DRENPA-3360 file (N, C-alpha, C; in nm, 2 decimals, always signed):
BEGIN
1 = XXXXXXXX = +1.60/+1.31/+0.22/+1.55/+1.20/+0.12/+1.44/+1.13/+0.20 ~ +1.32/+1.14/+0.07/+1.20/+1.06/+0.11/+1.24/+0.92/+0.19 ~ +1.12/+0.93/+0.27/+1.16/+0.74/+0.42/+1.12/+0.62/+0.27 ~ +1.06/+0.62/+0.17/+1.02/+0.54/+0.09/+1.18/+0.48/+0.02 ~ +1.27/+0.60/+0.00/+1.39/+0.60/-0.14/+1.49/+0.56/+0.02 ~ +1.45/+0.61/+0.12/+1.56/+0.55/+0.24/+1.56/+0.40/+0.27 ~ +1.42/+0.37/+0.25/+1.41/+0.21/+0.34/+1.50/+0.12/+0.20 ~ +1.45/+0.17/+0.08/+1.50/+0.09/-0.01/+1.64/+0.09/-0.07;
9 = XXXXXXXX = +1.72/+0.21/-0.01/+1.85/+0.23/+0.01/+1.90/+0.12/+0.12 ~ +1.85/+0.14/+0.22/+1.90/+0.07/+0.35/+1.88/-0.11/+0.34 ~ +1.72/-0.14/+0.31/+1.68/-0.28/+0.27/+1.65/-0.34/+0.14 ~ +1.73/-0.39/+0.10/+1.73/-0.46/-0.04/+1.63/-0.57/-0.05 ~ +1.60/-0.67/-0.01/+1.53/-0.78/-0.01/+1.46/-0.76/+0.11 ~ +1.37/-0.89/+0.13/+1.22/-0.94/+0.20/+1.15/-0.80/+0.32 ~ +1.12/-0.71/+0.26/+1.05/-0.58/+0.33/+0.96/-0.66/+0.31 ~ +0.88/-0.60/+0.41/+0.72/-0.68/+0.41/+0.65/-0.50/+0.46;
17 = XXXXXXXX = +0.57/-0.47/+0.38/+0.43/-0.39/+0.41/+0.34/-0.42/+0.44 ~ +0.22/-0.34/+0.51/+0.10/-0.42/+0.55/+0.00/-0.31/+0.55 ~ -0.08/-0.31/+0.46/-0.21/-0.27/+0.43/-0.34/-0.30/+0.52 ~ -0.37/-0.12/+0.65/-0.50/-0.14/+0.68/-0.60/-0.01/+0.63 ~ -0.69/-0.09/+0.63/-0.83/+0.07/+0.62/-0.79/+0.16/+0.74 ~ -0.82/+0.28/+0.73/-0.81/+0.38/+0.83/-0.98/+0.36/+0.90 ~ -1.00/+0.36/+1.02/-1.12/+0.36/+1.08/-1.18/+0.28/+1.09 ~ -1.12/+0.11/+1.07/-1.14/-0.03/+1.08/-1.07/-0.11/+1.14;
25 = XXXXXXXX = -1.12/-0.15/+1.31/-1.23/-0.16/+1.32/-1.31/-0.03/+1.42 ~ -1.24/+0.01/+1.46/-1.29/+0.13/+1.54/-1.23/+0.25/+1.47 ~ -1.28/+0.36/+1.47/-1.22/+0.50/+1.41/-1.19/+0.56/+1.47 ~ -1.13/+0.55/+1.59/-1.02/+0.61/+1.72/-0.87/+0.50/+1.68 ~ -0.91/+0.38/+1.65/-0.78/+0.31/+1.64/-0.70/+0.29/+1.55 ~ -0.64/+0.39/+1.45/-0.59/+0.42/+1.37/-0.45/+0.41/+1.41 ~ -0.47/+0.53/+1.49/-0.32/+0.51/+1.52/-0.21/+0.43/+1.61 ~ -0.31/+0.37/+1.67/-0.28/+0.25/+1.79/-0.22/+0.14/+1.67;
33 = XXXXXXXX = -0.30/+0.11/+1.56/-0.26/+0.06/+1.47/-0.11/+0.06/+1.38 ~ -0.11/+0.12/+1.34/+0.04/+0.19/+1.30/+0.15/+0.16/+1.39 ~ +0.14/+0.25/+1.52/+0.23/+0.23/+1.65/+0.25/+0.05/+1.66 ~ +0.14/+0.00/+1.66/+0.20/-0.18/+1.70/+0.27/-0.23/+1.54 ~ +0.22/-0.18/+1.44/+0.30/-0.22/+1.28/+0.41/-0.21/+1.34 ~ +0.46/-0.08/+1.33/+0.61/-0.03/+1.35/+0.66/-0.13/+1.49 ~ +0.62/-0.13/+1.57/+0.68/-0.18/+1.69/+0.67/-0.32/+1.70 ~ +0.64/-0.42/+1.58/+0.63/-0.56/+1.54/+0.76/-0.56/+1.45;
41 = XXXXXXXX = +0.75/-0.46/+1.39/+0.92/-0.48/+1.30/+0.90/-0.51/+1.14 ~ +0.77/-0.44/+1.13/+0.69/-0.39/+0.99/+0.77/-0.27/+0.93 ~ +0.84/-0.25/+0.82/+0.89/-0.23/+0.70/+0.84/-0.09/+0.64 ~ +0.72/-0.11/+0.64/+0.65/+0.02/+0.56/+0.44/-0.01/+0.61 ~ +0.36/+0.06/+0.58/+0.23/+0.11/+0.63/+0.15/+0.16/+0.51 ~ +0.02/+0.06/+0.48/+0.01/+0.15/+0.38/-0.15/+0.16/+0.44 ~ -0.20/+0.29/+0.47/-0.33/+0.32/+0.51/-0.45/+0.34/+0.40 ~ -0.51/+0.25/+0.39/-0.64/+0.24/+0.32/-0.72/+0.40/+0.33;
49 = XXXXXXXX = -0.75/+0.49/+0.22/-0.86/+0.54/+0.27/-1.04/+0.49/+0.23 ~ -1.13/+0.46/+0.32/-1.23/+0.41/+0.30/-1.29/+0.48/+0.15 ~ -1.38/+0.41/+0.09/-1.45/+0.43/-0.02/-1.54/+0.34/-0.07 ~ -1.69/+0.36/-0.05/-1.79/+0.36/-0.10/-1.75/+0.24/-0.22 ~ -1.70/+0.27/-0.30/-1.68/+0.17/-0.45/-1.56/+0.12/-0.50 ~ -1.46/+0.04/-0.39/-1.32/+0.00/-0.42/-1.34/-0.13/-0.54 ~ -1.32/-0.06/-0.64/-1.31/-0.17/-0.73/-1.20/-0.26/-0.73 ~ -1.10/-0.25/-0.73/-1.00/-0.34/-0.71/-0.98/-0.41/-0.58;
57 = XXXXXXXX = -1.06/-0.41/-0.52/-1.07/-0.45/-0.37/-1.18/-0.56/-0.37 ~ -1.12/-0.67/-0.24/-1.23/-0.81/-0.26/-1.28/-0.77/-0.14 ~ -1.39/-0.84/-0.11/-1.49/-0.88/-0.04/-1.45/-0.79/+0.16 ~ -1.33/-0.88/+0.17/-1.27/-0.84/+0.29/-1.20/-0.71/+0.35 ~ -1.16/-0.64/+0.23/-1.15/-0.49/+0.21/-1.26/-0.42/+0.19 ~ -1.36/-0.44/+0.11/-1.46/-0.38/+0.06/-1.56/-0.38/+0.23 ~ -1.55/-0.47/+0.27/-1.63/-0.45/+0.40/-1.57/-0.38/+0.53 ~ -1.44/-0.38/+0.54/-1.38/-0.29/+0.64/-1.40/-0.12/+0.63;
65 = XXXXXXXX = -1.37/-0.15/+0.44/-1.43/+0.03/+0.40/-1.55/+0.10/+0.41 ~ -1.69/-0.06/+0.42/-1.81/-0.01/+0.45/-1.78/+0.00/+0.59 ~ -1.72/-0.01/+0.72/-1.72/-0.01/+0.81/-1.66/+0.08/+0.86 ~ -1.58/+0.11/+0.82/-1.52/+0.22/+0.81/-1.59/+0.40/+0.82 ~ -1.69/+0.39/+0.72/-1.74/+0.50/+0.66/-1.87/+0.50/+0.74 ~ -1.90/+0.36/+0.81/-2.03/+0.40/+0.88/-1.97/+0.46/+1.01 ~ -1.86/+0.42/+1.02/-1.74/+0.46/+1.17/-1.74/+0.63/+1.19 ~ -1.79/+0.66/+1.05/-1.74/+0.79/+1.05/-1.60/+0.87/+0.95;
73 = XXXXXXXX = -1.52/+0.76/+0.92/-1.43/+0.77/+0.86/-1.43/+0.90/+0.76 ~ -1.33/+1.01/+0.75/-1.30/+1.07/+0.63/-1.19/+1.12/+0.61 ~ -1.17/+1.19/+0.47/-1.01/+1.24/+0.48/-0.93/+1.32/+0.57 ~ -1.07/+1.39/+0.57/-1.02/+1.52/+0.69/-1.00/+1.47/+0.84 ~ -1.03/+1.35/+0.90/-1.06/+1.34/+1.01/-0.96/+1.25/+1.03 ~ -0.91/+1.16/+0.96/-0.78/+1.10/+0.91/-0.62/+1.15/+0.91 ~ -0.66/+1.28/+0.81/-0.52/+1.36/+0.83/-0.52/+1.44/+0.96 ~ -0.64/+1.48/+1.06/-0.64/+1.49/+1.21/-0.60/+1.41/+1.30;
81 = XXXXXXXX = -0.64/+1.27/+1.27/-0.55/+1.13/+1.32/-0.46/+1.15/+1.36 ~ -0.39/+1.18/+1.22/-0.19/+1.17/+1.20/-0.15/+1.26/+1.18 ~ -0.16/+1.41/+1.26/-0.11/+1.50/+1.25/+0.03/+1.51/+1.36 ~ +0.00/+1.42/+1.47/+0.14/+1.43/+1.56/+0.18/+1.24/+1.56 ~ +0.18/+1.22/+1.43/+0.25/+1.05/+1.37/+0.37/+1.04/+1.43 ~ +0.43/+1.13/+1.36/+0.58/+1.14/+1.33/+0.69/+1.12/+1.42 ~ +0.65/+1.24/+1.51/+0.77/+1.20/+1.63/+0.78/+1.05/+1.70 ~ +0.71/+0.96/+1.67/+0.67/+0.85/+1.72/+0.71/+0.73/+1.62;
89 = XXXXXXXX = +0.67/+0.77/+1.51/+0.67/+0.66/+1.42/+0.77/+0.69/+1.29 ~ +0.87/+0.60/+1.23/+0.98/+0.66/+1.16/+0.98/+0.58/+1.00 ~ +0.87/+0.47/+1.01/+0.91/+0.42/+0.92/+0.80/+0.50/+0.79 ~ +0.81/+0.45/+0.66/+0.73/+0.51/+0.56/+0.61/+0.47/+0.58 ~ +0.53/+0.58/+0.58/+0.35/+0.56/+0.55/+0.33/+0.62/+0.39 ~ +0.22/+0.54/+0.39/+0.20/+0.56/+0.20/+0.00/+0.55/+0.26 ~ -0.08/+0.67/+0.23/-0.17/+0.66/+0.15/-0.26/+0.53/+0.05 ~ -0.32/+0.48/+0.06/-0.39/+0.40/-0.07/-0.53/+0.45/-0.10;
97 = XXXXXXXX = -0.57/+0.49/-0.18/-0.71/+0.54/-0.18/-0.73/+0.51/-0.29 ~ -0.89/+0.57/-0.34/-0.92/+0.59/-0.50/-0.94/+0.73/-0.48 ~ -0.98/+0.79/-0.65/-0.92/+0.93/-0.72/-1.05/+1.03/-0.66 ~ -1.15/+0.94/-0.62/-1.27/+1.01/-0.59/-1.30/+1.10/-0.49 ~ -1.24/+1.01/-0.37/-1.24/+1.12/-0.24/-1.18/+1.22/-0.25 ~ -1.00/+1.21/-0.30/-0.93/+1.24/-0.29/-0.97/+1.38/-0.36 ~ -1.03/+1.36/-0.48/-1.03/+1.50/-0.55/-1.18/+1.57/-0.50 ~ -1.24/+1.54/-0.44/-1.31/+1.61/-0.32/-1.23/+1.71/-0.25;
105 = XXXXXXXX = -1.15/+1.65/-0.16/-1.06/+1.72/-0.11/-0.96/+1.79/-0.19 ~ -0.98/+1.79/-0.31/-0.84/+1.85/-0.36/-0.68/+1.82/-0.39 ~ -0.66/+1.78/-0.50/-0.56/+1.73/-0.52/-0.42/+1.78/-0.47 ~ -0.44/+1.90/-0.50/-0.32/+1.98/-0.41/-0.32/+1.98/-0.25 ~ -0.46/+2.04/-0.23/-0.48/+2.03/-0.05/-0.42/+1.89/+0.01 ~ -0.47/+1.78/-0.08/-0.43/+1.62/-0.05/-0.28/+1.60/+0.01 ~ -0.22/+1.67/-0.12/-0.08/+1.67/-0.09/+0.02/+1.71/-0.03 ~ -0.04/+1.86/-0.02/+0.00/+1.91/+0.13/-0.03/+1.91/+0.25;
113 = XXXXXXXX = -0.15/+1.82/+0.30/-0.17/+1.77/+0.37/-0.11/+1.66/+0.39 ~ -0.07/+1.56/+0.32/+0.02/+1.46/+0.29/+0.14/+1.47/+0.39 ~ +0.20/+1.61/+0.34/+0.36/+1.68/+0.38/+0.36/+1.70/+0.53 ~ +0.24/+1.74/+0.55/+0.23/+1.81/+0.72/+0.22/+1.72/+0.81 ~ +0.19/+1.58/+0.76/+0.14/+1.50/+0.89/+0.25/+1.38/+0.83 ~ +0.35/+1.39/+0.75/+0.45/+1.29/+0.75/+0.41/+1.18/+0.65 ~ +0.34/+1.20/+0.54/+0.30/+1.07/+0.44/+0.42/+1.07/+0.34 ~ +0.48/+0.99/+0.30/+0.54/+0.98/+0.21/+0.52/+0.94/+0.09;
121 = XXXXXXXX = +0.43/+0.88/+0.11/+0.36/+0.90/-0.12/+0.21/+0.80/-0.08 ~ +0.16/+0.79/-0.19/+0.00/+0.73/-0.25/+0.04/+0.63/-0.35 ~ -0.10/+0.59/-0.34/-0.11/+0.47/-0.43/-0.27/+0.50/-0.41 ~ -0.29/+0.51/-0.57/-0.42/+0.56/-0.63/-0.49/+0.49/-0.78 ~ -0.51/+0.41/-0.75/-0.55/+0.21/-0.84/-0.59/+0.32/-0.94 ~ -0.69/+0.37/-0.94/-0.80/+0.44/-1.05/-0.74/+0.55/-1.12 ~ -0.59/+0.63/-1.08/-0.55/+0.72/-1.11/-0.48/+0.68/-1.25 ~ -0.52/+0.72/-1.41/-0.49/+0.66/-1.52/-0.32/+0.75/-1.53;
129 = XXXXXXXX = -0.26/+0.65/-1.58/-0.11/+0.69/-1.57/-0.08/+0.82/-1.70 ~ -0.17/+0.86/-1.79/-0.19/+0.94/-1.88/-0.20/+1.10/-1.79 ~ -0.34/+1.12/-1.71/-0.34/+1.21/-1.61/-0.24/+1.20/-1.51 ~ -0.14/+1.10/-1.48/-0.05/+1.16/-1.36/+0.06/+1.25/-1.40 ~ +0.08/+1.20/-1.52/+0.17/+1.26/-1.61/+0.18/+1.41/-1.62 ~ +0.04/+1.40/-1.69/+0.04/+1.57/-1.73/-0.04/+1.65/-1.63 ~ -0.09/+1.56/-1.53/-0.15/+1.71/-1.42/-0.12/+1.67/-1.33 ~ -0.06/+1.60/-1.24/-0.06/+1.54/-1.09/+0.08/+1.51/-1.03;
137 = XXXXXXXX = +0.15/+1.46/-1.14/+0.29/+1.43/-1.10/+0.34/+1.56/-1.06 ~ +0.37/+1.65/-1.11/+0.40/+1.81/-1.06/+0.35/+1.85/-0.96 ~ +0.22/+1.84/-0.90/+0.21/+1.90/-0.81/+0.30/+1.77/-0.67 ~ +0.26/+1.68/-0.73/+0.30/+1.54/-0.58/+0.41/+1.58/-0.57 ~ +0.54/+1.63/-0.68/+0.68/+1.66/-0.63/+0.66/+1.75/-0.59 ~ +0.61/+1.82/-0.60/+0.62/+1.97/-0.49/+0.63/+1.96/-0.35 ~ +0.55/+1.84/-0.32/+0.54/+1.85/-0.18/+0.60/+1.70/-0.17 ~ +0.72/+1.66/-0.24/+0.81/+1.53/-0.24/+0.73/+1.37/-0.17;
145 = XXXXXXXX = +0.59/+1.43/-0.22/+0.46/+1.30/-0.24/+0.52/+1.17/-0.35 ~ +0.60/+1.04/-0.33/+0.61/+0.96/-0.44/+0.46/+0.90/-0.46 ~ +0.37/+0.95/-0.60/+0.28/+0.84/-0.68/+0.36/+0.72/-0.70 ~ +0.30/+0.60/-0.66/+0.35/+0.48/-0.68/+0.25/+0.39/-0.77 ~ +0.27/+0.37/-0.88/+0.22/+0.28/-1.03/+0.19/+0.17/-0.99 ~ +0.09/+0.08/-1.06/+0.06/-0.03/-1.03/+0.06/-0.08/-1.18 ~ +0.16/-0.23/-1.19/+0.11/-0.28/-1.28/+0.04/-0.40/-1.27 ~ +0.04/-0.53/-1.40/-0.05/-0.62/-1.38/+0.03/-0.73/-1.48;
153 = XXXXXXXX = +0.00/-0.87/-1.47/+0.06/-0.90/-1.57/-0.04/-0.86/-1.73 ~ -0.08/-0.82/-1.72/-0.16/-0.77/-1.88/-0.10/-0.62/-1.94 ~ +0.02/-0.57/-1.80/+0.06/-0.49/-1.85/+0.16/-0.50/-1.92 ~ +0.18/-0.40/-2.06/+0.24/-0.45/-2.17/+0.46/-0.38/-2.11 ~ +0.52/-0.39/-2.13/+0.65/-0.40/-2.12/+0.72/-0.23/-2.16 ~ +0.61/-0.24/-2.31/+0.66/-0.07/-2.33/+0.59/+0.01/-2.23 ~ +0.47/+0.00/-2.16/+0.40/+0.06/-2.00/+0.50/+0.07/-1.94 ~ +0.57/-0.05/-1.90/+0.62/-0.09/-1.74/+0.78/+0.02/-1.77;
161 = XXXXXXXX = +0.80/-0.02/-1.88/+0.94/+0.08/-1.89/+0.88/+0.27/-1.86 ~ +0.77/+0.28/-1.94/+0.76/+0.38/-1.92/+0.74/+0.48/-1.77 ~ +0.66/+0.35/-1.73/+0.62/+0.42/-1.57/+0.76/+0.42/-1.46 ~ +0.85/+0.32/-1.53/+0.96/+0.30/-1.41/+1.08/+0.43/-1.49 ~ +1.02/+0.48/-1.60/+1.15/+0.56/-1.63/+1.09/+0.72/-1.50 ~ +0.94/+0.75/-1.51/+0.88/+0.86/-1.50/+0.85/+0.86/-1.35 ~ +0.86/+0.77/-1.26/+0.80/+0.74/-1.14/+0.92/+0.70/-1.04 ~ +0.92/+0.73/-0.89/+1.00/+0.69/-0.80/+0.95/+0.68/-0.67;
169 = XXXXXXXX = +1.04/+0.55/-0.63/+0.97/+0.51/-0.48/+0.99/+0.36/-0.49 ~ +0.87/+0.29/-0.56/+0.89/+0.16/-0.60/+0.78/+0.15/-0.69 ~ +0.79/+0.01/-0.74/+0.63/+0.00/-0.82/+0.59/-0.15/-0.79 ~ +0.47/-0.09/-0.81/+0.38/-0.19/-0.74/+0.29/-0.31/-0.85 ~ +0.37/-0.44/-0.82/+0.34/-0.56/-0.88/+0.19/-0.66/-0.86 ~ +0.07/-0.59/-0.89/-0.02/-0.67/-0.90/+0.01/-0.82/-0.92 ~ +0.02/-0.92/-0.84/+0.04/-1.06/-0.85/-0.08/-1.15/-0.99 ~ -0.22/-1.06/-0.97/-0.29/-1.14/-1.04/-0.40/-0.98/-1.09;
177 = XXXXXXXX = -0.43/-1.02/-1.22/-0.62/-0.90/-1.25/-0.67/-0.93/-1.18 ~ -0.69/-1.01/-1.08/-0.80/-1.01/-1.01/-0.81/-0.92/-0.87 ~ -0.93/-0.91/-0.84/-0.91/-0.87/-0.68/-0.84/-0.88/-0.57 ~ -0.77/-0.80/-0.50/-0.73/-0.85/-0.38/-0.81/-0.96/-0.28 ~ -0.70/-1.09/-0.21/-0.77/-1.16/-0.13/-0.64/-1.28/-0.13 ~ -0.68/-1.31/-0.02/-0.54/-1.43/+0.04/-0.59/-1.56/-0.09 ~ -0.43/-1.58/-0.14/-0.45/-1.73/-0.20/-0.34/-1.79/-0.15 ~ -0.37/-1.96/-0.15/-0.25/-2.03/-0.10/-0.13/-2.05/-0.15;
185 = XXXXXXXX = -0.14/-2.02/-0.26/+0.02/-2.02/-0.34/-0.01/-1.92/-0.50 ~ +0.13/-1.92/-0.53/+0.10/-1.84/-0.66/+0.11/-1.98/-0.76 ~ +0.08/-1.98/-0.86/+0.10/-2.07/-0.99/+0.22/-2.05/-1.02 ~ +0.30/-2.12/-1.13/+0.37/-2.14/-1.24/+0.32/-2.00/-1.31 ~ +0.22/-1.99/-1.42/+0.20/-1.86/-1.47/+0.24/-1.71/-1.41 ~ +0.20/-1.74/-1.25/+0.22/-1.58/-1.17/+0.37/-1.53/-1.19 ~ +0.44/-1.68/-1.14/+0.58/-1.72/-1.14/+0.67/-1.67/-1.26 ~ +0.61/-1.69/-1.36/+0.67/-1.67/-1.49/+0.65/-1.48/-1.49;
193 = XXXXXXXX = +0.55/-1.43/-1.50/+0.52/-1.29/-1.45/+0.62/-1.23/-1.40 ~ +0.63/-1.29/-1.25/+0.73/-1.22/-1.15/+0.91/-1.22/-1.22 ~ +0.93/-1.35/-1.29/+1.07/-1.34/-1.36/+1.03/-1.27/-1.44 ~ +0.97/-1.21/-1.56/+0.98/-1.15/-1.64/+0.97/-0.98/-1.59 ~ +0.93/-0.96/-1.52/+0.96/-0.84/-1.42/+1.08/-0.83/-1.39 ~ +1.11/-0.91/-1.36/+1.26/-0.94/-1.30/+1.37/-0.91/-1.39 ~ +1.36/-1.00/-1.50/+1.44/-0.95/-1.58/+1.47/-0.85/-1.68 ~ +1.37/-0.76/-1.62/+1.39/-0.62/-1.70/+1.49/-0.53/-1.72;
201 = XXXXXXXX = +1.49/-0.54/-1.55/+1.62/-0.52/-1.48/+1.61/-0.34/-1.47 ~ +1.47/-0.29/-1.42/+1.39/-0.17/-1.38/+1.48/-0.08/-1.28 ~ +1.47/+0.02/-1.23/+1.60/+0.09/-1.19/+1.45/+0.11/-1.06 ~ +1.36/+0.10/-1.05/+1.27/+0.10/-0.93/+1.29/+0.00/-0.85 ~ +1.29/-0.05/-0.75/+1.29/-0.18/-0.67/+1.11/-0.23/-0.70 ~ +1.08/-0.34/-0.68/+0.93/-0.38/-0.68/+0.89/-0.42/-0.57 ~ +0.77/-0.41/-0.50/+0.68/-0.48/-0.41/+0.57/-0.56/-0.50 ~ +0.54/-0.67/-0.47/+0.43/-0.77/-0.48/+0.33/-0.79/-0.43;
209 = XXXXXXXX = +0.16/-0.75/-0.42/+0.08/-0.75/-0.35/-0.03/-0.84/-0.44 ~ -0.15/-0.83/-0.34/-0.25/-0.93/-0.40/-0.21/-1.07/-0.38 ~ -0.30/-1.10/-0.29/-0.30/-1.22/-0.26/-0.16/-1.27/-0.17 ~ -0.09/-1.23/-0.12/-0.01/-1.30/-0.02/-0.05/-1.33/+0.15 ~ -0.06/-1.43/+0.19/-0.13/-1.42/+0.32/-0.04/-1.60/+0.39 ~ +0.06/-1.64/+0.34/+0.09/-1.77/+0.43/+0.28/-1.77/+0.42 ~ +0.33/-1.85/+0.46/+0.50/-1.83/+0.44/+0.47/-1.86/+0.25 ~ +0.43/-1.96/+0.22/+0.48/-1.98/+0.08/+0.47/-1.87/-0.02;
217 = XXXXXXXX = +0.35/-1.78/-0.01/+0.33/-1.70/-0.11/+0.44/-1.58/-0.05 ~ +0.46/-1.53/+0.07/+0.50/-1.48/+0.14/+0.66/-1.49/+0.08 ~ +0.76/-1.59/+0.03/+0.84/-1.64/+0.02/+0.89/-1.61/-0.17 ~ +0.76/-1.63/-0.19/+0.74/-1.62/-0.33/+0.81/-1.46/-0.39 ~ +0.72/-1.41/-0.32/+0.74/-1.24/-0.37/+0.88/-1.20/-0.34 ~ +0.95/-1.25/-0.21/+1.08/-1.22/-0.17/+1.17/-1.26/-0.28 ~ +1.14/-1.38/-0.32/+1.22/-1.42/-0.42/+1.27/-1.32/-0.52 ~ +1.18/-1.29/-0.56/+1.10/-1.23/-0.72/+1.10/-1.11/-0.68;
225 = XXXXXXXX = +1.07/-1.02/-0.63/+1.10/-0.88/-0.59/+1.20/-0.83/-0.43 ~ +1.17/-0.70/-0.40/+1.25/-0.64/-0.29/+1.15/-0.65/-0.18 ~ +1.05/-0.70/-0.18/+0.95/-0.72/-0.08/+0.78/-0.79/-0.11 ~ +0.69/-0.78/-0.01/+0.58/-0.79/-0.03/+0.49/-0.70/+0.09 ~ +0.37/-0.69/-0.04/+0.29/-0.62/+0.08/+0.13/-0.72/+0.13 ~ +0.09/-0.67/+0.23/-0.01/-0.81/+0.30/-0.10/-0.72/+0.36 ~ -0.24/-0.72/+0.24/-0.33/-0.64/+0.32/-0.47/-0.77/+0.34 ~ -0.55/-0.82/+0.32/-0.67/-0.87/+0.31/-0.66/-0.99/+0.44;
233 = XXXXXXXX = -0.51/-1.07/+0.40/-0.46/-1.16/+0.53/-0.51/-1.02/+0.69 ~ -0.41/-0.92/+0.69/-0.45/-0.88/+0.84/-0.58/-0.79/+0.87 ~ -0.62/-0.78/+0.77/-0.74/-0.70/+0.79/-0.83/-0.77/+0.84 ~ -0.87/-0.90/+0.79/-0.90/-1.02/+0.88/-0.91/-1.02/+0.99 ~ -0.76/-1.04/+1.03/-0.74/-1.05/+1.12/-0.77/-0.96/+1.22 ~ -0.73/-0.82/+1.19/-0.81/-0.75/+1.25/-0.92/-0.69/+1.33 ~ -1.01/-0.77/+1.21/-1.15/-0.77/+1.19/-1.18/-0.88/+1.36 ~ -1.14/-0.99/+1.34/-1.20/-1.12/+1.42/-1.09/-1.05/+1.59;
241 = XXXXXXXX = -1.00/-1.00/+1.57/-0.93/-1.00/+1.72/-0.93/-0.86/+1.79 ~ -0.97/-0.72/+1.70/-1.01/-0.63/+1.76/-0.85/-0.52/+1.81 ~ -0.79/-0.63/+1.84/-0.69/-0.57/+1.92/-0.54/-0.56/+1.83 ~ -0.48/-0.43/+1.76/-0.39/-0.42/+1.67/-0.27/-0.55/+1.68 ~ -0.22/-0.56/+1.80/-0.13/-0.63/+1.86/-0.13/-0.77/+1.84 ~ -0.24/-0.81/+1.91/-0.29/-0.97/+1.86/-0.31/-0.99/+1.73 ~ -0.36/-0.92/+1.68/-0.36/-0.95/+1.52/-0.26/-0.95/+1.44 ~ -0.13/-0.87/+1.45/-0.02/-0.86/+1.41/+0.04/-1.01/+1.43;
249 = XXXXXXXX = +0.04/-1.04/+1.58/+0.13/-1.12/+1.67/+0.06/-1.23/+1.57 ~ -0.08/-1.28/+1.52/-0.13/-1.41/+1.44/-0.06/-1.39/+1.27 ~ -0.07/-1.30/+1.26/-0.02/-1.24/+1.10/+0.15/-1.31/+1.10 ~ +0.25/-1.27/+1.16/+0.36/-1.35/+1.19/+0.39/-1.45/+1.21 ~ +0.25/-1.51/+1.27/+0.30/-1.65/+1.34/+0.31/-1.71/+1.18 ~ +0.12/-1.70/+1.19/+0.09/-1.72/+1.01/+0.25/-1.71/+0.87 ~ +0.30/-1.66/+0.88/+0.40/-1.65/+0.80/+0.55/-1.69/+0.81 ~ +0.57/-1.77/+0.92/+0.66/-1.84/+0.96/+0.64/-1.99/+0.94;
% end
């Protein structure tokens, strides 16, 4: 069983997934960040592939991606860094990145490298659902790589049901149509969106991301979905502390 499916099979609620950008703050630090996140009890990790034009990301993650690229991070280097990760890290690992660098690498080669290094799934925010269905779904399936699709408050019920029917792993619920970035709380409009999706009784578990940075937003995500994804808050702390263990400790303290 794919590790993503295994996680949601064994833990139904209060799942915590953390995003960070590969190659930030240092080129060689990626594996240590992953090790420390698992050591501190994080359930799942999203490893960002740095890209020069990350349209869905706010300034914190944009800056991290820019620095990672300056540090020399590339997909080839990332896969090389991850080639020996699996004997020591057991939680699901997901690559999150934009289509351009993945297509330059070659999509089938990318999926093959994911399988070789023990990556369980991918999130590609700018991959059109139609293209996924017609071209990429079968290739990813061949390597048992889960392609995780995003939905927003603007996504129609019909599209959500179609995504739910034709994907496997989990559905990434973007909390708002805005870019990534920390928020103090989710307003009633966002909570109504969470409730609407919850009442659709989808087969896939849901994870809520974008804007989760404190106890209030984390609890709201846990109330309405299987779990929460934290990105910008952790990336900020990683940039400040430079030490993954200290950054994670500070993050976990801020969520209590």
